[in-house]
TIKE-123501 format. One record per residue (C-alpha): x, y, z; residue number from 1; residue in one letter. Coordinates in Angstrom, 1 decimal, decimal comma, padded with zeros to 4 digits, m for minus. Example, Ala and Ser with C-alpha at 12.3 -4.5 7.8 and 13.67 -1.06 7.14 Angstrom:
2
@xx = 012,3&yy = m004,5&zz = 007,8&n = 1&res = a
@xx = 013,7&yy = m001,1&zz = 007,1&n = 2&res = s
This chain:
269
@xx = m017,2&yy = m005,3&zz = m013,5&n = 1&res = x
@xx = m014,8&yy = m002,7&zz = m014,1&n = 2&res = x
@xx = m013,4&yy = m000,3&zz = m011,4&n = 3&res = x
@xx = m013,7&yy = 002,7&zz = m013,7&n = 4&res = x
@xx = m014,6&yy = 003,6&zz = m017,3&n = 5&res = x
@xx = m013,7&yy = 005,7&zz = m019,8&n = 6&res = x
@xx = m015,9&yy = 008,5&zz = m019,5&n = 7&res = x
@xx = m014,3&yy = 008,9&zz = m015,6&n = 8&res = x
@xx = m010,5&yy = 009,3&zz = m017,1&n = 9&res = x
@xx = m011,9&yy = 011,2&zz = m019,9&n = 10&res = x
@xx = m013,7&yy = 013,8&zz = m017,5&n = 11&res = x
@xx = m010,4&yy = 013,7&zz = m015,1&n = 12&res = x
@xx = m008,0&yy = 014,4&zz = m018,2&n = 13&res = x
@xx = m005,9&yy = 010,8&zz = m018,2&n = 14&res = x
@xx = m005,2&yy = 011,1&zz = m021,4&n = 15&res = x
@xx = m003,5&yy = 013,9&zz = m022,2&n = 16&res = x
@xx = 000,4&yy = 012,8&zz = m022,9&n = 17&res = x
@xx = 003,1&yy = 014,9&zz = m023,0&n = 18&res = x
@xx = 004,3&yy = 016,9&zz = m026,4&n = 19&res = x
@xx = 005,1&yy = 014,8&zz = m029,2&n = 20&res = x
@xx = 008,9&yy = 015,7&zz = m029,2&n = 21&res = x
@xx = 009,2&yy = 014,5&zz = m025,6&n = 22&res = x
@xx = 008,1&yy = 010,8&zz = m025,9&n = 23&res = x
@xx = 009,6&yy = 007,9&zz = m024,8&n = 24&res = x
@xx = 009,0&yy = 005,5&zz = m028,0&n = 25&res = x
@xx = 008,5&yy = 002,5&zz = m025,5&n = 26&res = x
@xx = 005,3&yy = 004,1&zz = m024,8&n = 27&res = x
@xx = 003,8&yy = 003,5&zz = m028,3&n = 28&res = x
@xx = 001,4&yy = 000,5&zz = m027,4&n = 29&res = x
@xx = m000,3&yy = 003,3&zz = m025,1&n = 30&res = x
@xx = m000,6&yy = 005,8&zz = m027,2&n = 31&res = x
@xx = m004,2&yy = 006,4&zz = m029,5&n = 32&res = x
@xx = m002,9&yy = 009,3&zz = m031,9&n = 33&res = x
@xx = m001,5&yy = 012,7&zz = m031,7&n = 34&res = x
@xx = m003,1&yy = 016,1&zz = m031,4&n = 35&res = x
@xx = m001,9&yy = 019,5&zz = m031,7&n = 36&res = x
@xx = 001,4&yy = 018,1&zz = m030,9&n = 37&res = x
@xx = 000,3&yy = 016,5&zz = m028,0&n = 38&res = x
@xx = 000,5&yy = 012,9&zz = m027,6&n = 39&res = x
@xx = m003,4&yy = 011,3&zz = m026,5&n = 40&res = x
@xx = m003,2&yy = 008,4&zz = m024,1&n = 41&res = x
@xx = m005,6&yy = 005,2&zz = m025,2&n = 42&res = x
@xx = m008,1&yy = 005,3&zz = m022,1&n = 43&res = x
@xx = m009,3&yy = 001,5&zz = m023,2&n = 44&res = x
@xx = m006,1&yy = 000,4&zz = m022,7&n = 45&res = x
@xx = m005,4&yy = 002,6&zz = m019,0&n = 46&res = x
@xx = m009,1&yy = 000,9&zz = m017,8&n = 47&res = x
@xx = m008,0&yy = m002,5&zz = m018,6&n = 48&res = x
@xx = m004,5&yy = m001,3&zz = m016,8&n = 49&res = x
@xx = m006,5&yy = 000,0&zz = m014,2&n = 50&res = x
@xx = m008,4&yy = m003,1&zz = m013,4&n = 51&res = x
@xx = m005,3&yy = m005,5&zz = m013,2&n = 52&res = x
@xx = m003,3&yy = m003,3&zz = m011,3&n = 53&res = x
@xx = m006,2&yy = m002,7&zz = m009,0&n = 54&res = x
@xx = m006,7&yy = m006,6&zz = m008,3&n = 55&res = x
@xx = m002,9&yy = m007,3&zz = m007,9&n = 56&res = x
@xx = m003,0&yy = m004,4&zz = m005,1&n = 57&res = x
@xx = m006,3&yy = m006,0&zz = m003,6&n = 58&res = x
@xx = m004,4&yy = m009,3&zz = m003,1&n = 59&res = x
@xx = m001,2&yy = m008,0&zz = m001,7&n = 60&res = x
@xx = m003,7&yy = m006,2&zz = 001,0&n = 61&res = x
@xx = m005,5&yy = m009,5&zz = 001,6&n = 62&res = x
@xx = m002,3&yy = m010,9&zz = 002,6&n = 63&res = x
@xx = m001,8&yy = m008,5&zz = 005,4&n = 64&res = x
@xx = 001,4&yy = m007,0&zz = 003,6&n = 65&res = x
@xx = 002,4&yy = m002,9&zz = 002,9&n = 66&res = x
@xx = 002,2&yy = m001,2&zz = m000,1&n = 67&res = x
@xx = 004,7&yy = 001,8&zz = m000,3&n = 68&res = x
@xx = 002,8&yy = 005,0&zz = m002,3&n = 69&res = x
@xx = 005,6&yy = 007,3&zz = m003,7&n = 70&res = x
@xx = 004,8&yy = 011,0&zz = m005,4&n = 71&res = x
@xx = 007,0&yy = 014,0&zz = m004,4&n = 72&res = x
@xx = 005,5&yy = 015,8&zz = m007,0&n = 73&res = x
@xx = 004,1&yy = 019,2&zz = m005,3&n = 74&res = x
@xx = 000,4&yy = 018,9&zz = m007,3&n = 75&res = x
@xx = m000,3&yy = 015,3&zz = m006,0&n = 76&res = x
@xx = 001,2&yy = 015,5&zz = m002,8&n = 77&res = x
@xx = m002,2&yy = 015,7&zz = m000,6&n = 78&res = x
@xx = m003,8&yy = 013,3&zz = m002,6&n = 79&res = x
@xx = m001,4&yy = 010,7&zz = m002,4&n = 80&res = x
@xx = m001,0&yy = 011,5&zz = 001,7&n = 81&res = x
@xx = m005,0&yy = 011,6&zz = 001,9&n = 82&res = x
@xx = m005,4&yy = 008,1&zz = 000,0&n = 83&res = x
@xx = m002,6&yy = 006,6&zz = 001,8&n = 84&res = x
@xx = m003,5&yy = 007,7&zz = 005,1&n = 85&res = x
@xx = m007,2&yy = 006,1&zz = 004,5&n = 86&res = x
@xx = m006,1&yy = 002,9&zz = 004,2&n = 87&res = x
@xx = m003,6&yy = 002,9&zz = 007,0&n = 88&res = x
@xx = m000,4&yy = 002,5&zz = 004,0&n = 89&res = x
@xx = 002,8&yy = 004,3&zz = 004,5&n = 90&res = x
@xx = 003,9&yy = 006,8&zz = 001,8&n = 91&res = x
@xx = 006,6&yy = 009,5&zz = 001,2&n = 92&res = x
@xx = 005,6&yy = 012,8&zz = m000,5&n = 93&res = x
@xx = 008,7&yy = 014,8&zz = 000,5&n = 94&res = x
@xx = 012,1&yy = 014,0&zz = m000,8&n = 95&res = x
@xx = 013,0&yy = 010,2&zz = m001,3&n = 96&res = x
@xx = 015,9&yy = 009,5&zz = 001,3&n = 97&res = x
@xx = 018,5&yy = 007,7&zz = m001,1&n = 98&res = x
@xx = 018,6&yy = 003,8&zz = 000,2&n = 99&res = x
@xx = 015,2&yy = 004,1&zz = 001,9&n = 100&res = x
@xx = 014,8&yy = 000,0&zz = 000,7&n = 101&res = x
@xx = 018,4&yy = m000,8&zz = m000,1&n = 102&res = x
@xx = 019,4&yy = 000,7&zz = 003,0&n = 103&res = x
@xx = 016,5&yy = 000,1&zz = 005,1&n = 104&res = x
@xx = 018,3&yy = m000,8&zz = 008,6&n = 105&res = x
@xx = 019,6&yy = 002,5&zz = 008,4&n = 106&res = x
@xx = 016,2&yy = 004,3&zz = 008,1&n = 107&res = x
@xx = 015,1&yy = 002,2&zz = 010,6&n = 108&res = x
@xx = 017,7&yy = 003,7&zz = 013,1&n = 109&res = x
@xx = 016,5&yy = 007,5&zz = 012,1&n = 110&res = x
@xx = 013,0&yy = 006,3&zz = 012,4&n = 111&res = x
@xx = 013,7&yy = 004,8&zz = 015,8&n = 112&res = x
@xx = 015,7&yy = 008,3&zz = 016,7&n = 113&res = x
@xx = 012,7&yy = 010,4&zz = 016,5&n = 114&res = x
@xx = 010,7&yy = 007,9&zz = 018,9&n = 115&res = x
@xx = 014,0&yy = 008,4&zz = 021,5&n = 116&res = x
@xx = 013,8&yy = 011,9&zz = 021,2&n = 117&res = x
@xx = 009,8&yy = 011,9&zz = 021,8&n = 118&res = x
@xx = 010,2&yy = 009,6&zz = 025,1&n = 119&res = x
@xx = 012,8&yy = 011,4&zz = 026,2&n = 120&res = x
@xx = 010,8&yy = 014,8&zz = 025,8&n = 121&res = x
@xx = 007,9&yy = 013,4&zz = 027,7&n = 122&res = x
@xx = 009,3&yy = 011,9&zz = 030,6&n = 123&res = x
@xx = 011,6&yy = 015,2&zz = 031,5&n = 124&res = x
@xx = 015,0&yy = 013,9&zz = 030,4&n = 125&res = x
@xx = 015,4&yy = 017,5&zz = 028,4&n = 126&res = x
@xx = 013,7&yy = 019,6&zz = 031,3&n = 127&res = x
@xx = 017,5&yy = 020,4&zz = 032,0&n = 128&res = x
@xx = 019,0&yy = 021,2&zz = 028,9&n = 129&res = x
@xx = 019,5&yy = 025,1&zz = 027,8&n = 130&res = x
@xx = 017,0&yy = 026,8&zz = 025,2&n = 131&res = x
@xx = 019,6&yy = 026,8&zz = 022,2&n = 132&res = x
@xx = 020,0&yy = 022,6&zz = 022,9&n = 133&res = x
@xx = 016,3&yy = 021,9&zz = 023,1&n = 134&res = x
@xx = 015,9&yy = 023,8&zz = 020,1&n = 135&res = x
@xx = 018,3&yy = 022,1&zz = 018,4&n = 136&res = x
@xx = 016,7&yy = 018,9&zz = 019,3&n = 137&res = x
@xx = 013,0&yy = 019,9&zz = 018,2&n = 138&res = x
@xx = 014,6&yy = 021,1&zz = 015,1&n = 139&res = x
@xx = 016,2&yy = 017,5&zz = 014,3&n = 140&res = x
@xx = 012,8&yy = 016,1&zz = 015,3&n = 141&res = x
@xx = 010,8&yy = 018,0&zz = 013,3&n = 142&res = x
@xx = 012,8&yy = 017,2&zz = 010,1&n = 143&res = x
@xx = 013,0&yy = 013,5&zz = 011,1&n = 144&res = x
@xx = 009,0&yy = 014,0&zz = 011,5&n = 145&res = x
@xx = 008,6&yy = 015,9&zz = 008,1&n = 146&res = x
@xx = 010,9&yy = 013,1&zz = 006,1&n = 147&res = x
@xx = 010,1&yy = 009,8&zz = 007,7&n = 148&res = x
@xx = 006,8&yy = 010,4&zz = 010,0&n = 149&res = x
@xx = 004,6&yy = 009,0&zz = 007,1&n = 150&res = x
@xx = 006,4&yy = 005,8&zz = 007,3&n = 151&res = x
@xx = 007,1&yy = 005,5&zz = 011,1&n = 152&res = x
@xx = 005,0&yy = 002,1&zz = 011,1&n = 153&res = x
@xx = 006,8&yy = 000,7&zz = 008,1&n = 154&res = x
@xx = 008,9&yy = m002,0&zz = 010,6&n = 155&res = x
@xx = 010,0&yy = m004,3&zz = 007,2&n = 156&res = x
@xx = 010,2&yy = m003,8&zz = 003,5&n = 157&res = x
@xx = 007,3&yy = m003,3&zz = 001,6&n = 158&res = x
@xx = 005,9&yy = m005,6&zz = m000,4&n = 159&res = x
@xx = 005,0&yy = m003,3&zz = m003,7&n = 160&res = x
@xx = 005,7&yy = 000,8&zz = m004,5&n = 161&res = x
@xx = 002,8&yy = 002,7&zz = m006,0&n = 162&res = x
@xx = 004,9&yy = 005,5&zz = m007,4&n = 163&res = x
@xx = 003,2&yy = 008,4&zz = m010,0&n = 164&res = x
@xx = 005,7&yy = 010,0&zz = m012,6&n = 165&res = x
@xx = 008,2&yy = 006,9&zz = m012,5&n = 166&res = x
@xx = 010,7&yy = 009,5&zz = m014,5&n = 167&res = x
@xx = 010,9&yy = 011,5&zz = m011,3&n = 168&res = x
@xx = 010,8&yy = 008,9&zz = m008,7&n = 169&res = x
@xx = 013,6&yy = 006,8&zz = m011,3&n = 170&res = x
@xx = 016,0&yy = 006,1&zz = m007,6&n = 171&res = x
@xx = 012,9&yy = 004,4&zz = m005,8&n = 172&res = x
@xx = 012,0&yy = 002,6&zz = m009,0&n = 173&res = x
@xx = 015,5&yy = 001,4&zz = m009,4&n = 174&res = x
@xx = 015,7&yy = 000,5&zz = m005,6&n = 175&res = x
@xx = 012,6&yy = m001,5&zz = m005,8&n = 176&res = x
@xx = 013,7&yy = m003,6&zz = m009,2&n = 177&res = x
@xx = 017,0&yy = m004,2&zz = m007,6&n = 178&res = x
@xx = 015,6&yy = m005,8&zz = m004,2&n = 179&res = x
@xx = 012,9&yy = m007,3&zz = m006,5&n = 180&res = x
@xx = 009,5&yy = m005,7&zz = m005,4&n = 181&res = x
@xx = 006,7&yy = m005,1&zz = m007,9&n = 182&res = x
@xx = 006,6&yy = m001,5&zz = m009,2&n = 183&res = x
@xx = 003,1&yy = 000,2&zz = m009,8&n = 184&res = x
@xx = 003,5&yy = 003,3&zz = m011,9&n = 185&res = x
@xx = 001,7&yy = 006,0&zz = m013,2&n = 186&res = x
@xx = 003,2&yy = 006,2&zz = m016,4&n = 187&res = x
@xx = 003,0&yy = 009,0&zz = m019,1&n = 188&res = x
@xx = 004,0&yy = 009,3&zz = m022,3&n = 189&res = x
@xx = 007,9&yy = 010,6&zz = m021,9&n = 190&res = x
@xx = 008,4&yy = 007,8&zz = m019,4&n = 191&res = x
@xx = 009,8&yy = 004,6&zz = m019,8&n = 192&res = x
@xx = 007,5&yy = 001,6&zz = m018,9&n = 193&res = x
@xx = 010,3&yy = m001,2&zz = m019,1&n = 194&res = x
@xx = 011,0&yy = m001,3&zz = m015,5&n = 195&res = x
@xx = 007,5&yy = m001,1&zz = m014,3&n = 196&res = x
@xx = 005,7&yy = m004,3&zz = m013,4&n = 197&res = x
@xx = 002,1&yy = m002,9&zz = m013,4&n = 198&res = x
@xx = 001,9&yy = 000,1&zz = m016,0&n = 199&res = x
@xx = m000,9&yy = 002,3&zz = m015,5&n = 200&res = x
@xx = m001,0&yy = 005,0&zz = m018,9&n = 201&res = x
@xx = m002,4&yy = 008,3&zz = m017,8&n = 202&res = x
@xx = m001,3&yy = 011,8&zz = m017,1&n = 203&res = x
@xx = 000,7&yy = 012,0&zz = m013,8&n = 204&res = x
@xx = 000,8&yy = 015,8&zz = m013,7&n = 205&res = x
@xx = m002,8&yy = 016,7&zz = m013,3&n = 206&res = x
@xx = m004,1&yy = 016,4&zz = m009,8&n = 207&res = x
@xx = m007,8&yy = 015,1&zz = m010,6&n = 208&res = x
@xx = m006,2&yy = 012,4&zz = m013,1&n = 209&res = x
@xx = m003,9&yy = 011,1&zz = m010,2&n = 210&res = x
@xx = m007,1&yy = 010,9&zz = m008,1&n = 211&res = x
@xx = m009,5&yy = 009,4&zz = m010,7&n = 212&res = x
@xx = m006,8&yy = 006,4&zz = m010,3&n = 213&res = x
@xx = m006,1&yy = 006,3&zz = m007,0&n = 214&res = x
@xx = m009,8&yy = 006,1&zz = m006,0&n = 215&res = x
@xx = m009,9&yy = 002,8&zz = m008,0&n = 216&res = x
@xx = m007,1&yy = 001,1&zz = m006,8&n = 217&res = x
@xx = m007,3&yy = 002,2&zz = m002,8&n = 218&res = x
@xx = m011,0&yy = 001,1&zz = m003,0&n = 219&res = x
@xx = m009,2&yy = m002,3&zz = m004,2&n = 220&res = x
@xx = m007,1&yy = m002,2&zz = m001,0&n = 221&res = x
@xx = m009,6&yy = m001,4&zz = 001,0&n = 222&res = x
@xx = m011,7&yy = m004,3&zz = m000,4&n = 223&res = x
@xx = m008,7&yy = m006,9&zz = 000,1&n = 224&res = x
@xx = m008,1&yy = m005,4&zz = 004,0&n = 225&res = x
@xx = m011,7&yy = m005,9&zz = 004,8&n = 226&res = x
@xx = m011,8&yy = m009,7&zz = 003,4&n = 227&res = x
@xx = m008,7&yy = m010,2&zz = 005,5&n = 228&res = x
@xx = m010,5&yy = m008,9&zz = 008,6&n = 229&res = x
@xx = m013,6&yy = m011,4&zz = 007,6&n = 230&res = x
@xx = m011,1&yy = m014,4&zz = 007,1&n = 231&res = x
@xx = m009,3&yy = m014,0&zz = 010,3&n = 232&res = x
@xx = m012,7&yy = m013,6&zz = 011,9&n = 233&res = x
@xx = m014,2&yy = m016,6&zz = 010,6&n = 234&res = x
@xx = m010,8&yy = m018,8&zz = 011,5&n = 235&res = x
@xx = m011,1&yy = m017,5&zz = 015,3&n = 236&res = x
@xx = m015,1&yy = m018,1&zz = 015,1&n = 237&res = x
@xx = m014,1&yy = m021,8&zz = 013,3&n = 238&res = x
@xx = m011,2&yy = m022,4&zz = 016,0&n = 239&res = x
@xx = m013,4&yy = m021,5&zz = 019,3&n = 240&res = x
@xx = m016,2&yy = m023,8&zz = 018,3&n = 241&res = x
@xx = m013,6&yy = m026,8&zz = 017,5&n = 242&res = x
@xx = m012,2&yy = m025,8&zz = 020,9&n = 243&res = x
@xx = m015,7&yy = m026,1&zz = 022,8&n = 244&res = x
@xx = m016,2&yy = m029,8&zz = 021,0&n = 245&res = x
@xx = m013,1&yy = m031,0&zz = 022,2&n = 246&res = x
@xx = m014,0&yy = m030,0&zz = 026,1&n = 247&res = x
@xx = m017,5&yy = m031,2&zz = 025,5&n = 248&res = x
@xx = m017,7&yy = m034,3&zz = 027,5&n = 249&res = x
@xx = m018,2&yy = m037,4&zz = 025,4&n = 250&res = x
@xx = m021,5&yy = m039,9&zz = 025,9&n = 251&res = x
@xx = m021,6&yy = m043,5&zz = 024,7&n = 252&res = x
@xx = m024,4&yy = m044,1&zz = 022,3&n = 253&res = x
@xx = m027,6&yy = m044,4&zz = 023,7&n = 254&res = x
@xx = m027,9&yy = m048,3&zz = 022,5&n = 255&res = x
@xx = m024,6&yy = m049,0&zz = 024,1&n = 256&res = x
@xx = m026,0&yy = m047,4&zz = 027,5&n = 257&res = x
@xx = m029,1&yy = m049,7&zz = 027,3&n = 258&res = x
@xx = m027,0&yy = m053,0&zz = 026,6&n = 259&res = x
@xx = m024,6&yy = m052,1&zz = 029,3&n = 260&res = x
@xx = m027,5&yy = m051,8&zz = 032,2&n = 261&res = x
@xx = m028,8&yy = m055,4&zz = 032,1&n = 262&res = x
@xx = m025,1&yy = m056,7&zz = 032,6&n = 263&res = x
@xx = m024,7&yy = m053,9&zz = 035,6&n = 264&res = x
@xx = m027,6&yy = m055,1&zz = 037,3&n = 265&res = x
@xx = m026,0&yy = m058,7&zz = 036,8&n = 266&res = x
@xx = m023,2&yy = m058,2&zz = 038,5&n = 267&res = x
@xx = m024,6&yy = m056,7&zz = 041,3&n = 268&res = x
@xx = m026,6&yy = m059,8&zz = 041,6&n = 269&res = x
């Protein structure tokens, strides 16, 4: 069964592309028609692409790997933050820090610095500092939290990138391409789909459009996480049962015991 349908996407405005003069010819296969100078996206293809991307995202989540959501557009920030938080995935909604993927160890150092500031504040180390010094540290902490707080739990490179507006987030896409990280992207008619592994042709400017697609994808990710939990629980139960059977003392077969009794009586005489 499809995770979304034509009517849902139509109601959310996913079919609205950009002006015809701003289009990227590489998006021609996903364009249905042109109306009043605006390209209209073929939603039948969008439905198929959403299903394809959702299934791939589900398998990534099922394997216990992380998916990084990226959207720095003002109108989509809240949606991304809400959806990514609901499935416990990292996200970037402020400025993309250059080298976040290609220079990941440096980013991790900045995250650790934020954790160190928290620890030193809690244990009273900063209690003897002047107000000015304390204010500087607090501002530094707030800046780190704003830019990197949402990826604090990302201890290794993500296994996939989910990008809203691949044209605006082109640096993130290029870094992922360089490292061989698959990219899932909501691609509008003015963008280049060639560097995107899983293209979802849709309006990337409207909040409702982005939310409709994210609902389908995040639901699939949540299913993958749940299936992983169930499999782990089953494995744990199977291991416990196997250990119990090994610990249980083995008894001789009933026939063997009966044959052994006359021999034991004869030996006693």
